[in-house]
Backbone as a chain_set.jsonl record, in Angstrom:
{"seq": "XXXXXXXXXXXXXXXXXXXXXXXXXXXXXXXXXXXXXXXXXXXXXXXXXXXXXXXXXXXXXXXXXXXXXXXXXXXXXXXXXXXXXXXXXXXXXXXXXXXXXXXXXXXXXXXXXXXXXXXXXXXXXXXXXXXXXXXXXXXXXXXXXX", "coords": {"N": [[16.376, 23.499, -126.861], [14.765, 23.057, -123.172], [15.008, 24.825, -121.337], [15.505, 24.866, -117.223], [14.012, 27.252, -114.458], [15.539, 29.262, -111.843], [13.958, 29.048, -110.123], [13.195, 26.901, -109.499], [15.574, 25.608, -109.958], [16.712, 25.929, -107.735], [15.104, 25.035, -106.179], [15.451, 22.32, -106.003], [17.394, 22.073, -104.617], [17.376, 22.8, -102.795], [15.873, 21.139, -101.697], [16.07, 18.452, -98.563], [17.612, 20.097, -96.967], [16.425, 21.192, -94.218], [14.085, 19.91, -91.832], [11.488, 20.925, -92.341], [9.745, 21.293, -95.078], [9.358, 23.527, -97.814], [6.929, 25.68, -99.362], [7.342, 26.966, -101.507], [9.091, 25.567, -102.237], [7.645, 23.195, -103.172], [6.297, 24.015, -104.668], [7.583, 24.689, -107.203], [9.009, 22.249, -108.159], [6.345, 21.279, -108.762], [6.13, 22.957, -110.774], [8.126, 22.011, -112.633], [7.024, 19.727, -112.99], [4.887, 19.85, -114.369], [6.002, 20.496, -116.662], [7.587, 18.899, -117.561], [5.444, 16.943, -118.148], [4.279, 18.621, -120.115], [5.47, 19.41, -122.481], [6.567, 23.369, -122.817], [3.818, 24.374, -121.825], [2.139, 26.777, -120.035], [0.446, 25.684, -118.176], [0.515, 25.67, -114.277], [-0.026, 23.837, -112.513], [-0.784, 20.846, -111.18], [-2.896, 19.25, -111.244], [-4.612, 21.036, -113.0], [-3.33, 20.853, -115.165], [-4.023, 18.158, -115.437], [-6.405, 17.713, -115.717], [-6.01, 20.123, -118.43], [-5.514, 17.811, -120.232], [-6.735, 15.888, -120.142], [-8.98, 16.506, -121.147], [-8.507, 17.064, -123.549], [-8.568, 14.971, -124.55], [-5.751, 13.332, -124.261], [-5.193, 11.304, -122.737], [-3.239, 9.302, -122.47], [-1.784, 7.181, -119.896], [1.153, 7.599, -118.938], [1.942, 10.171, -120.422], [-0.114, 11.895, -118.712], [-0.317, 13.786, -115.276], [0.791, 13.036, -112.126], [-1.42, 12.747, -109.402], [-2.063, 15.295, -108.056], [-2.51, 14.982, -104.797], [-0.531, 12.581, -104.759], [1.528, 13.485, -105.825], [2.966, 15.961, -103.919], [2.316, 15.065, -101.397], [2.961, 12.646, -101.03], [5.232, 11.432, -103.52], [7.829, 13.983, -103.8], [7.819, 14.193, -100.701], [8.933, 11.899, -100.27], [11.542, 12.02, -101.575], [12.763, 14.472, -100.476], [12.57, 13.525, -97.798], [15.207, 11.556, -98.407], [17.154, 12.861, -99.684], [17.425, 14.514, -97.17], [18.897, 12.867, -95.859], [21.094, 11.755, -97.098], [22.272, 14.39, -96.934], [23.76, 14.361, -94.331], [25.407, 12.03, -94.901], [28.055, 11.712, -93.574], [27.768, 11.441, -91.138], [28.155, 9.866, -88.37], [25.878, 9.572, -86.445], [23.687, 9.832, -87.591], [20.557, 11.842, -87.061], [17.703, 11.695, -88.011], [13.782, 12.58, -88.764], [11.237, 10.691, -87.918], [10.632, 8.133, -90.688], [7.805, 7.866, -92.05], [7.057, 9.833, -92.122], [7.121, 10.793, -94.47], [5.915, 10.684, -96.623], [6.149, 7.571, -96.299], [5.03, 3.631, -95.305], [4.96, 1.394, -92.858], [5.837, -1.93, -93.411], [5.198, -4.777, -92.654], [8.447, -5.783, -91.825], [9.727, -4.283, -93.128], [9.478, -0.558, -94.915], [7.157, 0.743, -97.292], [6.572, 3.164, -100.42], [4.154, 5.336, -100.06], [1.639, 4.939, -102.234], [-0.521, 7.382, -102.212], [-2.759, 9.184, -100.965], [-4.549, 10.809, -101.032], [-8.477, 10.244, -101.586], [-9.83, 7.979, -104.367], [-10.536, 9.595, -107.477], [-13.916, 10.301, -108.709], [-15.621, 10.01, -111.766], [-17.254, 9.119, -113.22], [-19.172, 10.972, -113.916], [-19.021, 11.941, -116.067], [-18.293, 10.027, -118.314], [-19.292, 9.429, -121.245], [-22.199, 7.306, -122.78], [-22.816, 5.076, -125.559], [-25.736, 4.244, -125.513], [-29.47, 4.372, -126.836], [-31.339, 7.306, -125.929], [-33.655, 6.484, -124.663], [-33.669, 4.215, -123.416], [-31.483, 2.62, -122.07], [-29.025, -0.145, -122.375], [-28.723, -3.343, -121.217], [-25.727, -3.899, -120.267], [-24.877, -1.84, -120.216], [-21.999, 0.594, -119.153], [-22.701, 3.371, -117.448], [-25.476, 3.76, -118.069], [-28.711, 2.939, -116.015], [-28.62, 0.502, -115.075], [-26.227, 0.372, -113.812]], "CA": [[16.355, 22.0, -125.58], [14.178, 24.257, -122.511], [15.727, 25.153, -119.773], [14.965, 25.394, -115.403], [14.453, 27.894, -114.052], [16.186, 29.366, -111.521], [13.032, 28.566, -109.208], [13.119, 24.988, -109.93], [16.675, 24.779, -109.541], [17.107, 26.8, -106.382], [13.153, 24.249, -105.633], [15.678, 20.978, -106.053], [19.031, 22.715, -104.251], [16.564, 22.97, -100.85], [15.487, 19.729, -100.938], [16.892, 17.531, -97.182], [17.769, 20.688, -96.207], [15.561, 21.241, -93.725], [13.416, 19.067, -91.829], [10.198, 20.802, -92.723], [9.589, 20.882, -97.021], [9.355, 24.947, -98.262], [5.513, 25.803, -100.043], [7.602, 27.671, -102.755], [9.642, 24.436, -103.31], [6.626, 22.376, -103.63], [5.448, 25.154, -106.248], [8.63, 24.139, -108.428], [8.778, 21.0, -108.239], [5.389, 21.307, -109.152], [5.961, 23.429, -112.834], [8.519, 20.999, -113.582], [6.134, 18.667, -113.268], [3.571, 20.343, -115.378], [7.058, 20.421, -117.542], [8.54, 17.019, -117.466], [4.698, 16.21, -118.771], [3.49, 18.616, -121.343], [6.631, 20.606, -122.776], [5.996, 24.239, -122.842], [2.99, 24.374, -121.022], [2.124, 27.544, -118.934], [-0.216, 25.075, -116.636], [2.169, 25.378, -113.034], [-0.659, 23.155, -111.608], [-0.891, 19.559, -112.325], [-5.046, 18.978, -111.293], [-4.632, 22.32, -113.418], [-2.409, 19.758, -116.05], [-3.968, 16.819, -115.94], [-8.24, 17.999, -116.133], [-6.425, 19.732, -119.683], [-4.941, 17.032, -121.05], [-8.256, 14.494, -119.755], [-10.151, 17.368, -121.489], [-7.735, 16.996, -125.342], [-8.404, 13.418, -124.88], [-4.912, 13.217, -124.04], [-5.523, 10.294, -121.404], [-2.493, 8.19, -122.051], [-1.096, 7.288, -118.333], [2.071, 7.961, -119.251], [1.776, 11.448, -120.12], [-1.363, 12.251, -117.269], [0.991, 14.324, -114.701], [0.349, 12.142, -110.656], [-3.018, 13.666, -108.976], [-1.364, 16.564, -105.858], [-1.386, 14.345, -103.559], [0.374, 11.574, -104.951], [2.903, 14.986, -106.148], [3.073, 16.715, -102.966], [2.161, 14.764, -100.269], [4.057, 11.599, -100.944], [6.525, 11.478, -104.315], [7.804, 14.91, -102.824], [8.228, 14.894, -99.446], [10.157, 10.768, -100.469], [12.672, 13.271, -102.382], [12.6, 15.381, -99.283], [13.822, 12.808, -96.76], [16.651, 11.113, -98.369], [17.882, 14.311, -99.183], [18.202, 14.46, -95.456], [19.605, 11.225, -95.182], [22.361, 12.593, -98.448], [22.834, 15.405, -96.02], [24.342, 13.408, -93.285], [25.945, 10.657, -94.516], [29.024, 12.018, -92.723], [27.543, 11.177, -89.872], [28.089, 8.891, -87.713], [24.239, 8.484, -86.335], [22.605, 10.562, -88.317], [19.73, 12.775, -86.285], [16.789, 11.872, -89.059], [12.381, 12.13, -88.197], [10.33, 9.497, -88.438], [10.534, 7.592, -92.449], [6.849, 7.576, -92.198], [6.188, 11.56, -92.168], [7.716, 11.408, -95.152], [5.616, 9.312, -97.838], [6.482, 5.37, -96.502], [4.828, 3.397, -94.64], [5.765, 0.239, -92.214], [4.908, -3.095, -94.493], [5.757, -5.602, -92.378], [9.411, -5.996, -91.647], [9.594, -2.224, -94.236], [9.435, 0.368, -95.674], [6.532, 0.968, -98.907], [5.978, 4.185, -100.598], [2.648, 5.292, -100.065], [1.303, 6.227, -103.836], [-0.91, 8.86, -102.66], [-3.828, 9.621, -99.947], [-5.79, 11.6, -101.938], [-9.943, 9.198, -102.471], [-10.07, 8.37, -105.879], [-11.794, 10.84, -108.281], [-15.348, 9.972, -109.093], [-15.672, 11.106, -112.804], [-18.86, 8.567, -114.156], [-20.868, 12.062, -114.247], [-17.807, 12.673, -118.052], [-18.66, 9.5, -119.036], [-21.611, 8.852, -122.68], [-22.398, 6.154, -123.439], [-23.551, 5.372, -126.654], [-27.306, 3.659, -125.937], [-30.363, 5.373, -127.295], [-31.42, 8.381, -124.345], [-34.86, 6.537, -123.913], [-33.188, 2.952, -122.95], [-29.801, 2.362, -121.74], [-28.513, -1.983, -123.075], [-28.942, -3.747, -119.703], [-24.222, -4.161, -119.834], [-23.806, -0.101, -120.522], [-22.225, 1.259, -117.531], [-23.305, 4.647, -116.867], [-26.744, 3.765, -117.667], [-29.996, 3.454, -114.533], [-28.552, -0.268, -114.156], [-24.572, 0.781, -113.228]], "C": [[15.877, 23.983, -124.271], [15.004, 23.976, -121.576], [15.254, 25.732, -117.928], [15.08, 26.632, -115.515], [15.091, 28.473, -113.208], [15.35, 29.052, -110.174], [13.293, 27.487, -108.63], [14.119, 24.516, -109.802], [17.408, 24.893, -107.996], [16.195, 25.55, -105.477], [14.094, 23.008, -105.19], [16.848, 21.027, -105.59], [18.109, 22.162, -102.337], [16.114, 22.078, -100.249], [16.309, 19.039, -100.028], [17.385, 19.398, -96.733], [17.959, 21.428, -95.236], [14.465, 20.22, -93.138], [12.225, 19.185, -92.638], [10.93, 21.374, -94.486], [8.715, 22.821, -96.793], [7.24, 24.459, -99.371], [6.688, 26.194, -101.177], [8.737, 25.886, -103.071], [9.033, 23.531, -103.177], [5.972, 23.649, -105.098], [6.104, 24.86, -107.532], [8.956, 23.964, -108.391], [7.646, 20.642, -108.938], [5.336, 21.653, -110.519], [6.745, 22.56, -113.034], [7.826, 19.645, -113.901], [5.303, 18.567, -114.522], [4.638, 20.455, -116.781], [6.996, 19.878, -118.37], [6.886, 16.661, -118.779], [3.43, 16.844, -119.598], [4.965, 20.041, -121.313], [6.057, 22.081, -123.076], [4.798, 24.702, -122.95], [3.233, 25.84, -120.054], [1.445, 27.094, -117.834], [0.887, 24.831, -115.912], [1.715, 24.387, -112.113], [-1.169, 21.815, -111.914], [-2.371, 19.296, -112.162], [-5.297, 19.906, -112.354], [-4.705, 21.572, -115.03], [-3.239, 18.635, -116.818], [-5.92, 17.207, -116.299], [-7.555, 18.456, -118.025], [-6.263, 18.759, -120.634], [-6.026, 16.118, -121.579], [-9.13, 15.669, -120.85], [-10.107, 17.753, -123.237], [-7.725, 15.649, -125.891], [-6.964, 12.144, -124.918], [-4.575, 12.15, -123.0], [-4.309, 9.308, -121.784], [-1.66, 8.303, -120.212], [0.268, 8.218, -118.625], [2.407, 9.344, -119.523], [0.931, 12.078, -119.585], [-0.025, 12.862, -115.864], [0.404, 13.26, -113.305], [-0.565, 12.969, -110.459], [-1.451, 14.989, -107.375], [-0.699, 15.935, -104.97], [-0.223, 12.924, -103.319], [1.972, 12.263, -105.586], [3.413, 15.101, -104.645], [3.017, 16.264, -101.692], [2.97, 13.914, -100.009], [5.302, 11.69, -102.017], [7.39, 12.969, -103.384], [8.573, 15.043, -101.715], [8.991, 13.459, -99.469], [11.335, 11.759, -100.634], [13.32, 13.719, -101.112], [13.281, 14.621, -97.958], [14.755, 12.425, -97.644], [17.098, 12.065, -99.065], [18.126, 14.676, -98.267], [19.12, 13.582, -95.84], [21.293, 11.773, -96.358], [23.514, 13.663, -97.275], [23.566, 14.931, -95.173], [24.46, 12.48, -94.086], [27.181, 10.876, -94.443], [29.273, 12.068, -91.678], [27.548, 10.41, -89.386], [25.923, 8.356, -87.604], [23.439, 9.318, -86.889], [20.902, 10.672, -87.091], [18.062, 12.761, -87.183], [15.49, 11.717, -88.324], [12.518, 11.004, -88.786], [9.944, 8.968, -90.356], [8.931, 8.294, -92.4], [6.807, 8.669, -92.302], [6.613, 11.731, -93.222], [6.896, 10.507, -96.745], [6.02, 7.79, -97.269], [5.82, 5.066, -95.224], [5.091, 2.158, -94.252], [4.249, -0.492, -93.172], [5.722, -4.036, -93.983], [6.858, -5.769, -91.572], [10.214, -4.737, -92.429], [9.575, -2.083, -94.216], [8.213, 0.291, -96.964], [6.192, 1.949, -99.314], [3.998, 4.084, -100.922], [2.253, 6.372, -101.853], [0.383, 7.213, -103.936], [-2.229, 8.101, -101.092], [-5.094, 10.077, -100.106], [-7.375, 9.701, -101.992], [-8.944, 9.071, -103.982], [-10.954, 9.105, -106.2], [-12.611, 9.938, -108.58], [-15.753, 10.828, -110.087], [-16.876, 10.108, -112.942], [-19.21, 9.494, -114.544], [-19.804, 12.805, -116.132], [-18.538, 11.014, -118.458], [-20.106, 9.428, -120.261], [-21.398, 7.842, -122.824], [-23.111, 6.57, -124.588], [-25.442, 4.571, -127.077], [-27.864, 4.956, -126.584], [-30.886, 5.925, -125.673], [-32.753, 7.4, -123.94], [-34.494, 4.82, -123.21], [-32.006, 2.753, -123.217], [-29.861, 0.579, -121.866], [-28.059, -1.903, -121.124], [-26.661, -4.21, -118.756], [-23.992, -2.674, -120.022], [-23.437, -0.253, -118.64], [-22.406, 2.296, -116.672], [-24.715, 4.416, -117.002], [-27.365, 3.226, -116.428], [-29.782, 1.263, -114.028], [-27.87, -0.752, -114.235], [-24.844, 0.424, -111.848]], "O": [[16.252, 25.153, -124.341], [15.552, 22.944, -121.189], [14.778, 26.827, -117.626], [15.845, 27.231, -116.27], [16.137, 28.411, -113.855], [15.999, 28.807, -109.156], [13.564, 27.226, -107.458], [14.214, 23.312, -109.568], [18.259, 24.232, -107.4], [16.52, 25.196, -104.344], [13.773, 22.501, -104.115], [17.606, 20.136, -105.974], [18.326, 21.497, -101.324], [15.9, 21.892, -99.051], [17.441, 18.866, -100.48], [17.264, 19.425, -95.508], [18.938, 22.14, -95.017], [13.865, 19.614, -94.026], [11.783, 18.307, -93.38], [12.061, 21.683, -94.863], [7.874, 23.193, -95.975], [6.707, 23.424, -99.772], [6.825, 25.191, -101.878], [8.9, 25.363, -104.173], [9.769, 22.564, -102.98], [5.342, 23.682, -106.155], [5.553, 24.775, -108.629], [9.989, 24.632, -108.438], [7.766, 19.727, -109.753], [4.736, 20.995, -111.369], [6.234, 21.84, -113.892], [8.033, 18.802, -114.774], [5.099, 17.672, -115.342], [4.113, 20.497, -117.893], [6.595, 20.016, -119.525], [7.059, 16.268, -119.933], [2.316, 16.372, -119.824], [5.26, 21.0, -120.598], [4.963, 22.048, -123.641], [4.482, 25.378, -123.929], [4.286, 26.024, -119.443], [1.538, 27.635, -116.733], [1.889, 24.205, -116.258], [2.4, 23.965, -111.182], [-1.945, 21.657, -112.856], [-3.0, 19.122, -113.207], [-6.401, 19.67, -112.845], [-5.635, 21.624, -115.834], [-3.271, 18.275, -117.994], [-6.433, 16.744, -117.318], [-8.005, 17.795, -118.961], [-6.792, 18.818, -121.744], [-6.267, 15.706, -122.713], [-10.175, 15.17, -121.27], [-10.93, 18.312, -123.962], [-7.272, 15.184, -126.937], [-6.906, 10.964, -125.263], [-3.496, 12.29, -122.425], [-4.503, 8.231, -121.221], [-1.175, 9.269, -119.623], [0.275, 9.443, -118.504], [3.274, 9.788, -118.77], [1.046, 13.253, -119.934], [1.028, 12.25, -115.684], [-0.605, 12.634, -113.631], [-0.678, 13.944, -111.201], [-0.615, 15.111, -106.48], [0.433, 15.921, -104.486], [0.469, 12.48, -102.403], [3.076, 11.737, -105.729], [4.262, 14.304, -104.245], [3.582, 16.909, -100.809], [3.73, 14.017, -99.046], [6.39, 11.999, -101.532], [7.476, 12.796, -102.169], [9.611, 15.691, -101.585], [9.904, 13.512, -98.645], [11.957, 12.182, -99.659], [14.421, 13.27, -100.79], [14.238, 15.018, -97.293], [15.489, 13.411, -97.712], [18.272, 11.854, -98.76], [19.173, 15.321, -98.208], [20.257, 13.944, -96.141], [22.397, 12.067, -95.901], [24.708, 13.697, -96.977], [24.647, 15.395, -95.534], [23.422, 11.818, -94.12], [27.788, 10.236, -95.302], [30.289, 12.447, -91.095], [26.697, 9.659, -89.864], [25.155, 7.557, -88.14], [22.299, 9.405, -86.431], [20.37, 9.72, -86.521], [17.302, 13.715, -87.017], [15.525, 10.965, -87.349], [13.266, 10.465, -89.602], [9.074, 9.499, -91.047], [8.938, 9.459, -92.8], [5.932, 8.681, -93.169], [6.699, 12.938, -93.448], [7.475, 9.893, -97.641], [6.161, 6.905, -98.112], [5.866, 5.805, -94.241], [5.527, 1.475, -95.179], [3.075, -0.259, -93.462], [6.798, -4.297, -94.519], [6.525, -5.945, -90.399], [11.362, -4.432, -92.106], [9.41, -1.973, -93.001], [8.624, -0.518, -97.795], [5.151, 2.223, -98.717], [3.155, 3.395, -101.495], [2.417, 7.497, -102.325], [0.169, 7.876, -104.95], [-2.365, 7.0, -100.56], [-6.202, 9.881, -99.608], [-7.149, 8.538, -102.326], [-7.966, 9.654, -104.449], [-11.976, 9.364, -105.565], [-12.225, 8.781, -108.744], [-16.146, 11.976, -109.877], [-17.827, 10.778, -112.542], [-19.724, 9.389, -115.658], [-19.997, 13.749, -116.899], [-19.601, 11.168, -119.06], [-21.331, 9.395, -120.136], [-20.262, 7.412, -123.021], [-23.723, 7.611, -124.826], [-26.072, 4.415, -128.123], [-27.323, 6.034, -126.828], [-30.863, 5.291, -124.618], [-33.004, 7.499, -122.739], [-35.338, 4.391, -122.423], [-31.482, 2.702, -124.329], [-30.862, 0.054, -121.38], [-27.543, -1.138, -120.31], [-26.316, -4.541, -117.621], [-22.822, -2.298, -119.972], [-23.957, -0.711, -117.622], [-22.317, 2.247, -115.446], [-25.369, 4.848, -116.053], [-26.509, 2.978, -115.58], [-30.413, 0.706, -113.13], [-27.886, -1.941, -114.554], [-23.962, 0.535, -110.997]]}, "num_chains": 1, "name": "protein.A"}
């Protein structure tokens, strides 16, 4: 069984201890997420890990890491905010920053998590079709008629 580094444990312990989320905390949690997705990897950047898994054709969605935007700007921010709430659980009227600064958005009368603010990636240039080089079939998703 693999053990977490001191940096990762410290990063989780730092969540919610201040309004500002530290860069070191984010990077340590990103390293942890990379280890969850690919145990034993030396890759510490989710974008690099996603590319590595993509090029190895390990395209099962549940095994791919989240995008950098979804991880840093949204998921870690929400966890940080939740930890801030827990740290103030004994205070009758806690002073908390706006929830919408931490990966949530107002929708109707409630809050919903923001999946990511990053635009979708365009990977159509990586797709190869099986058509003849001189003419693509009309239903080809990659060819000239697409």
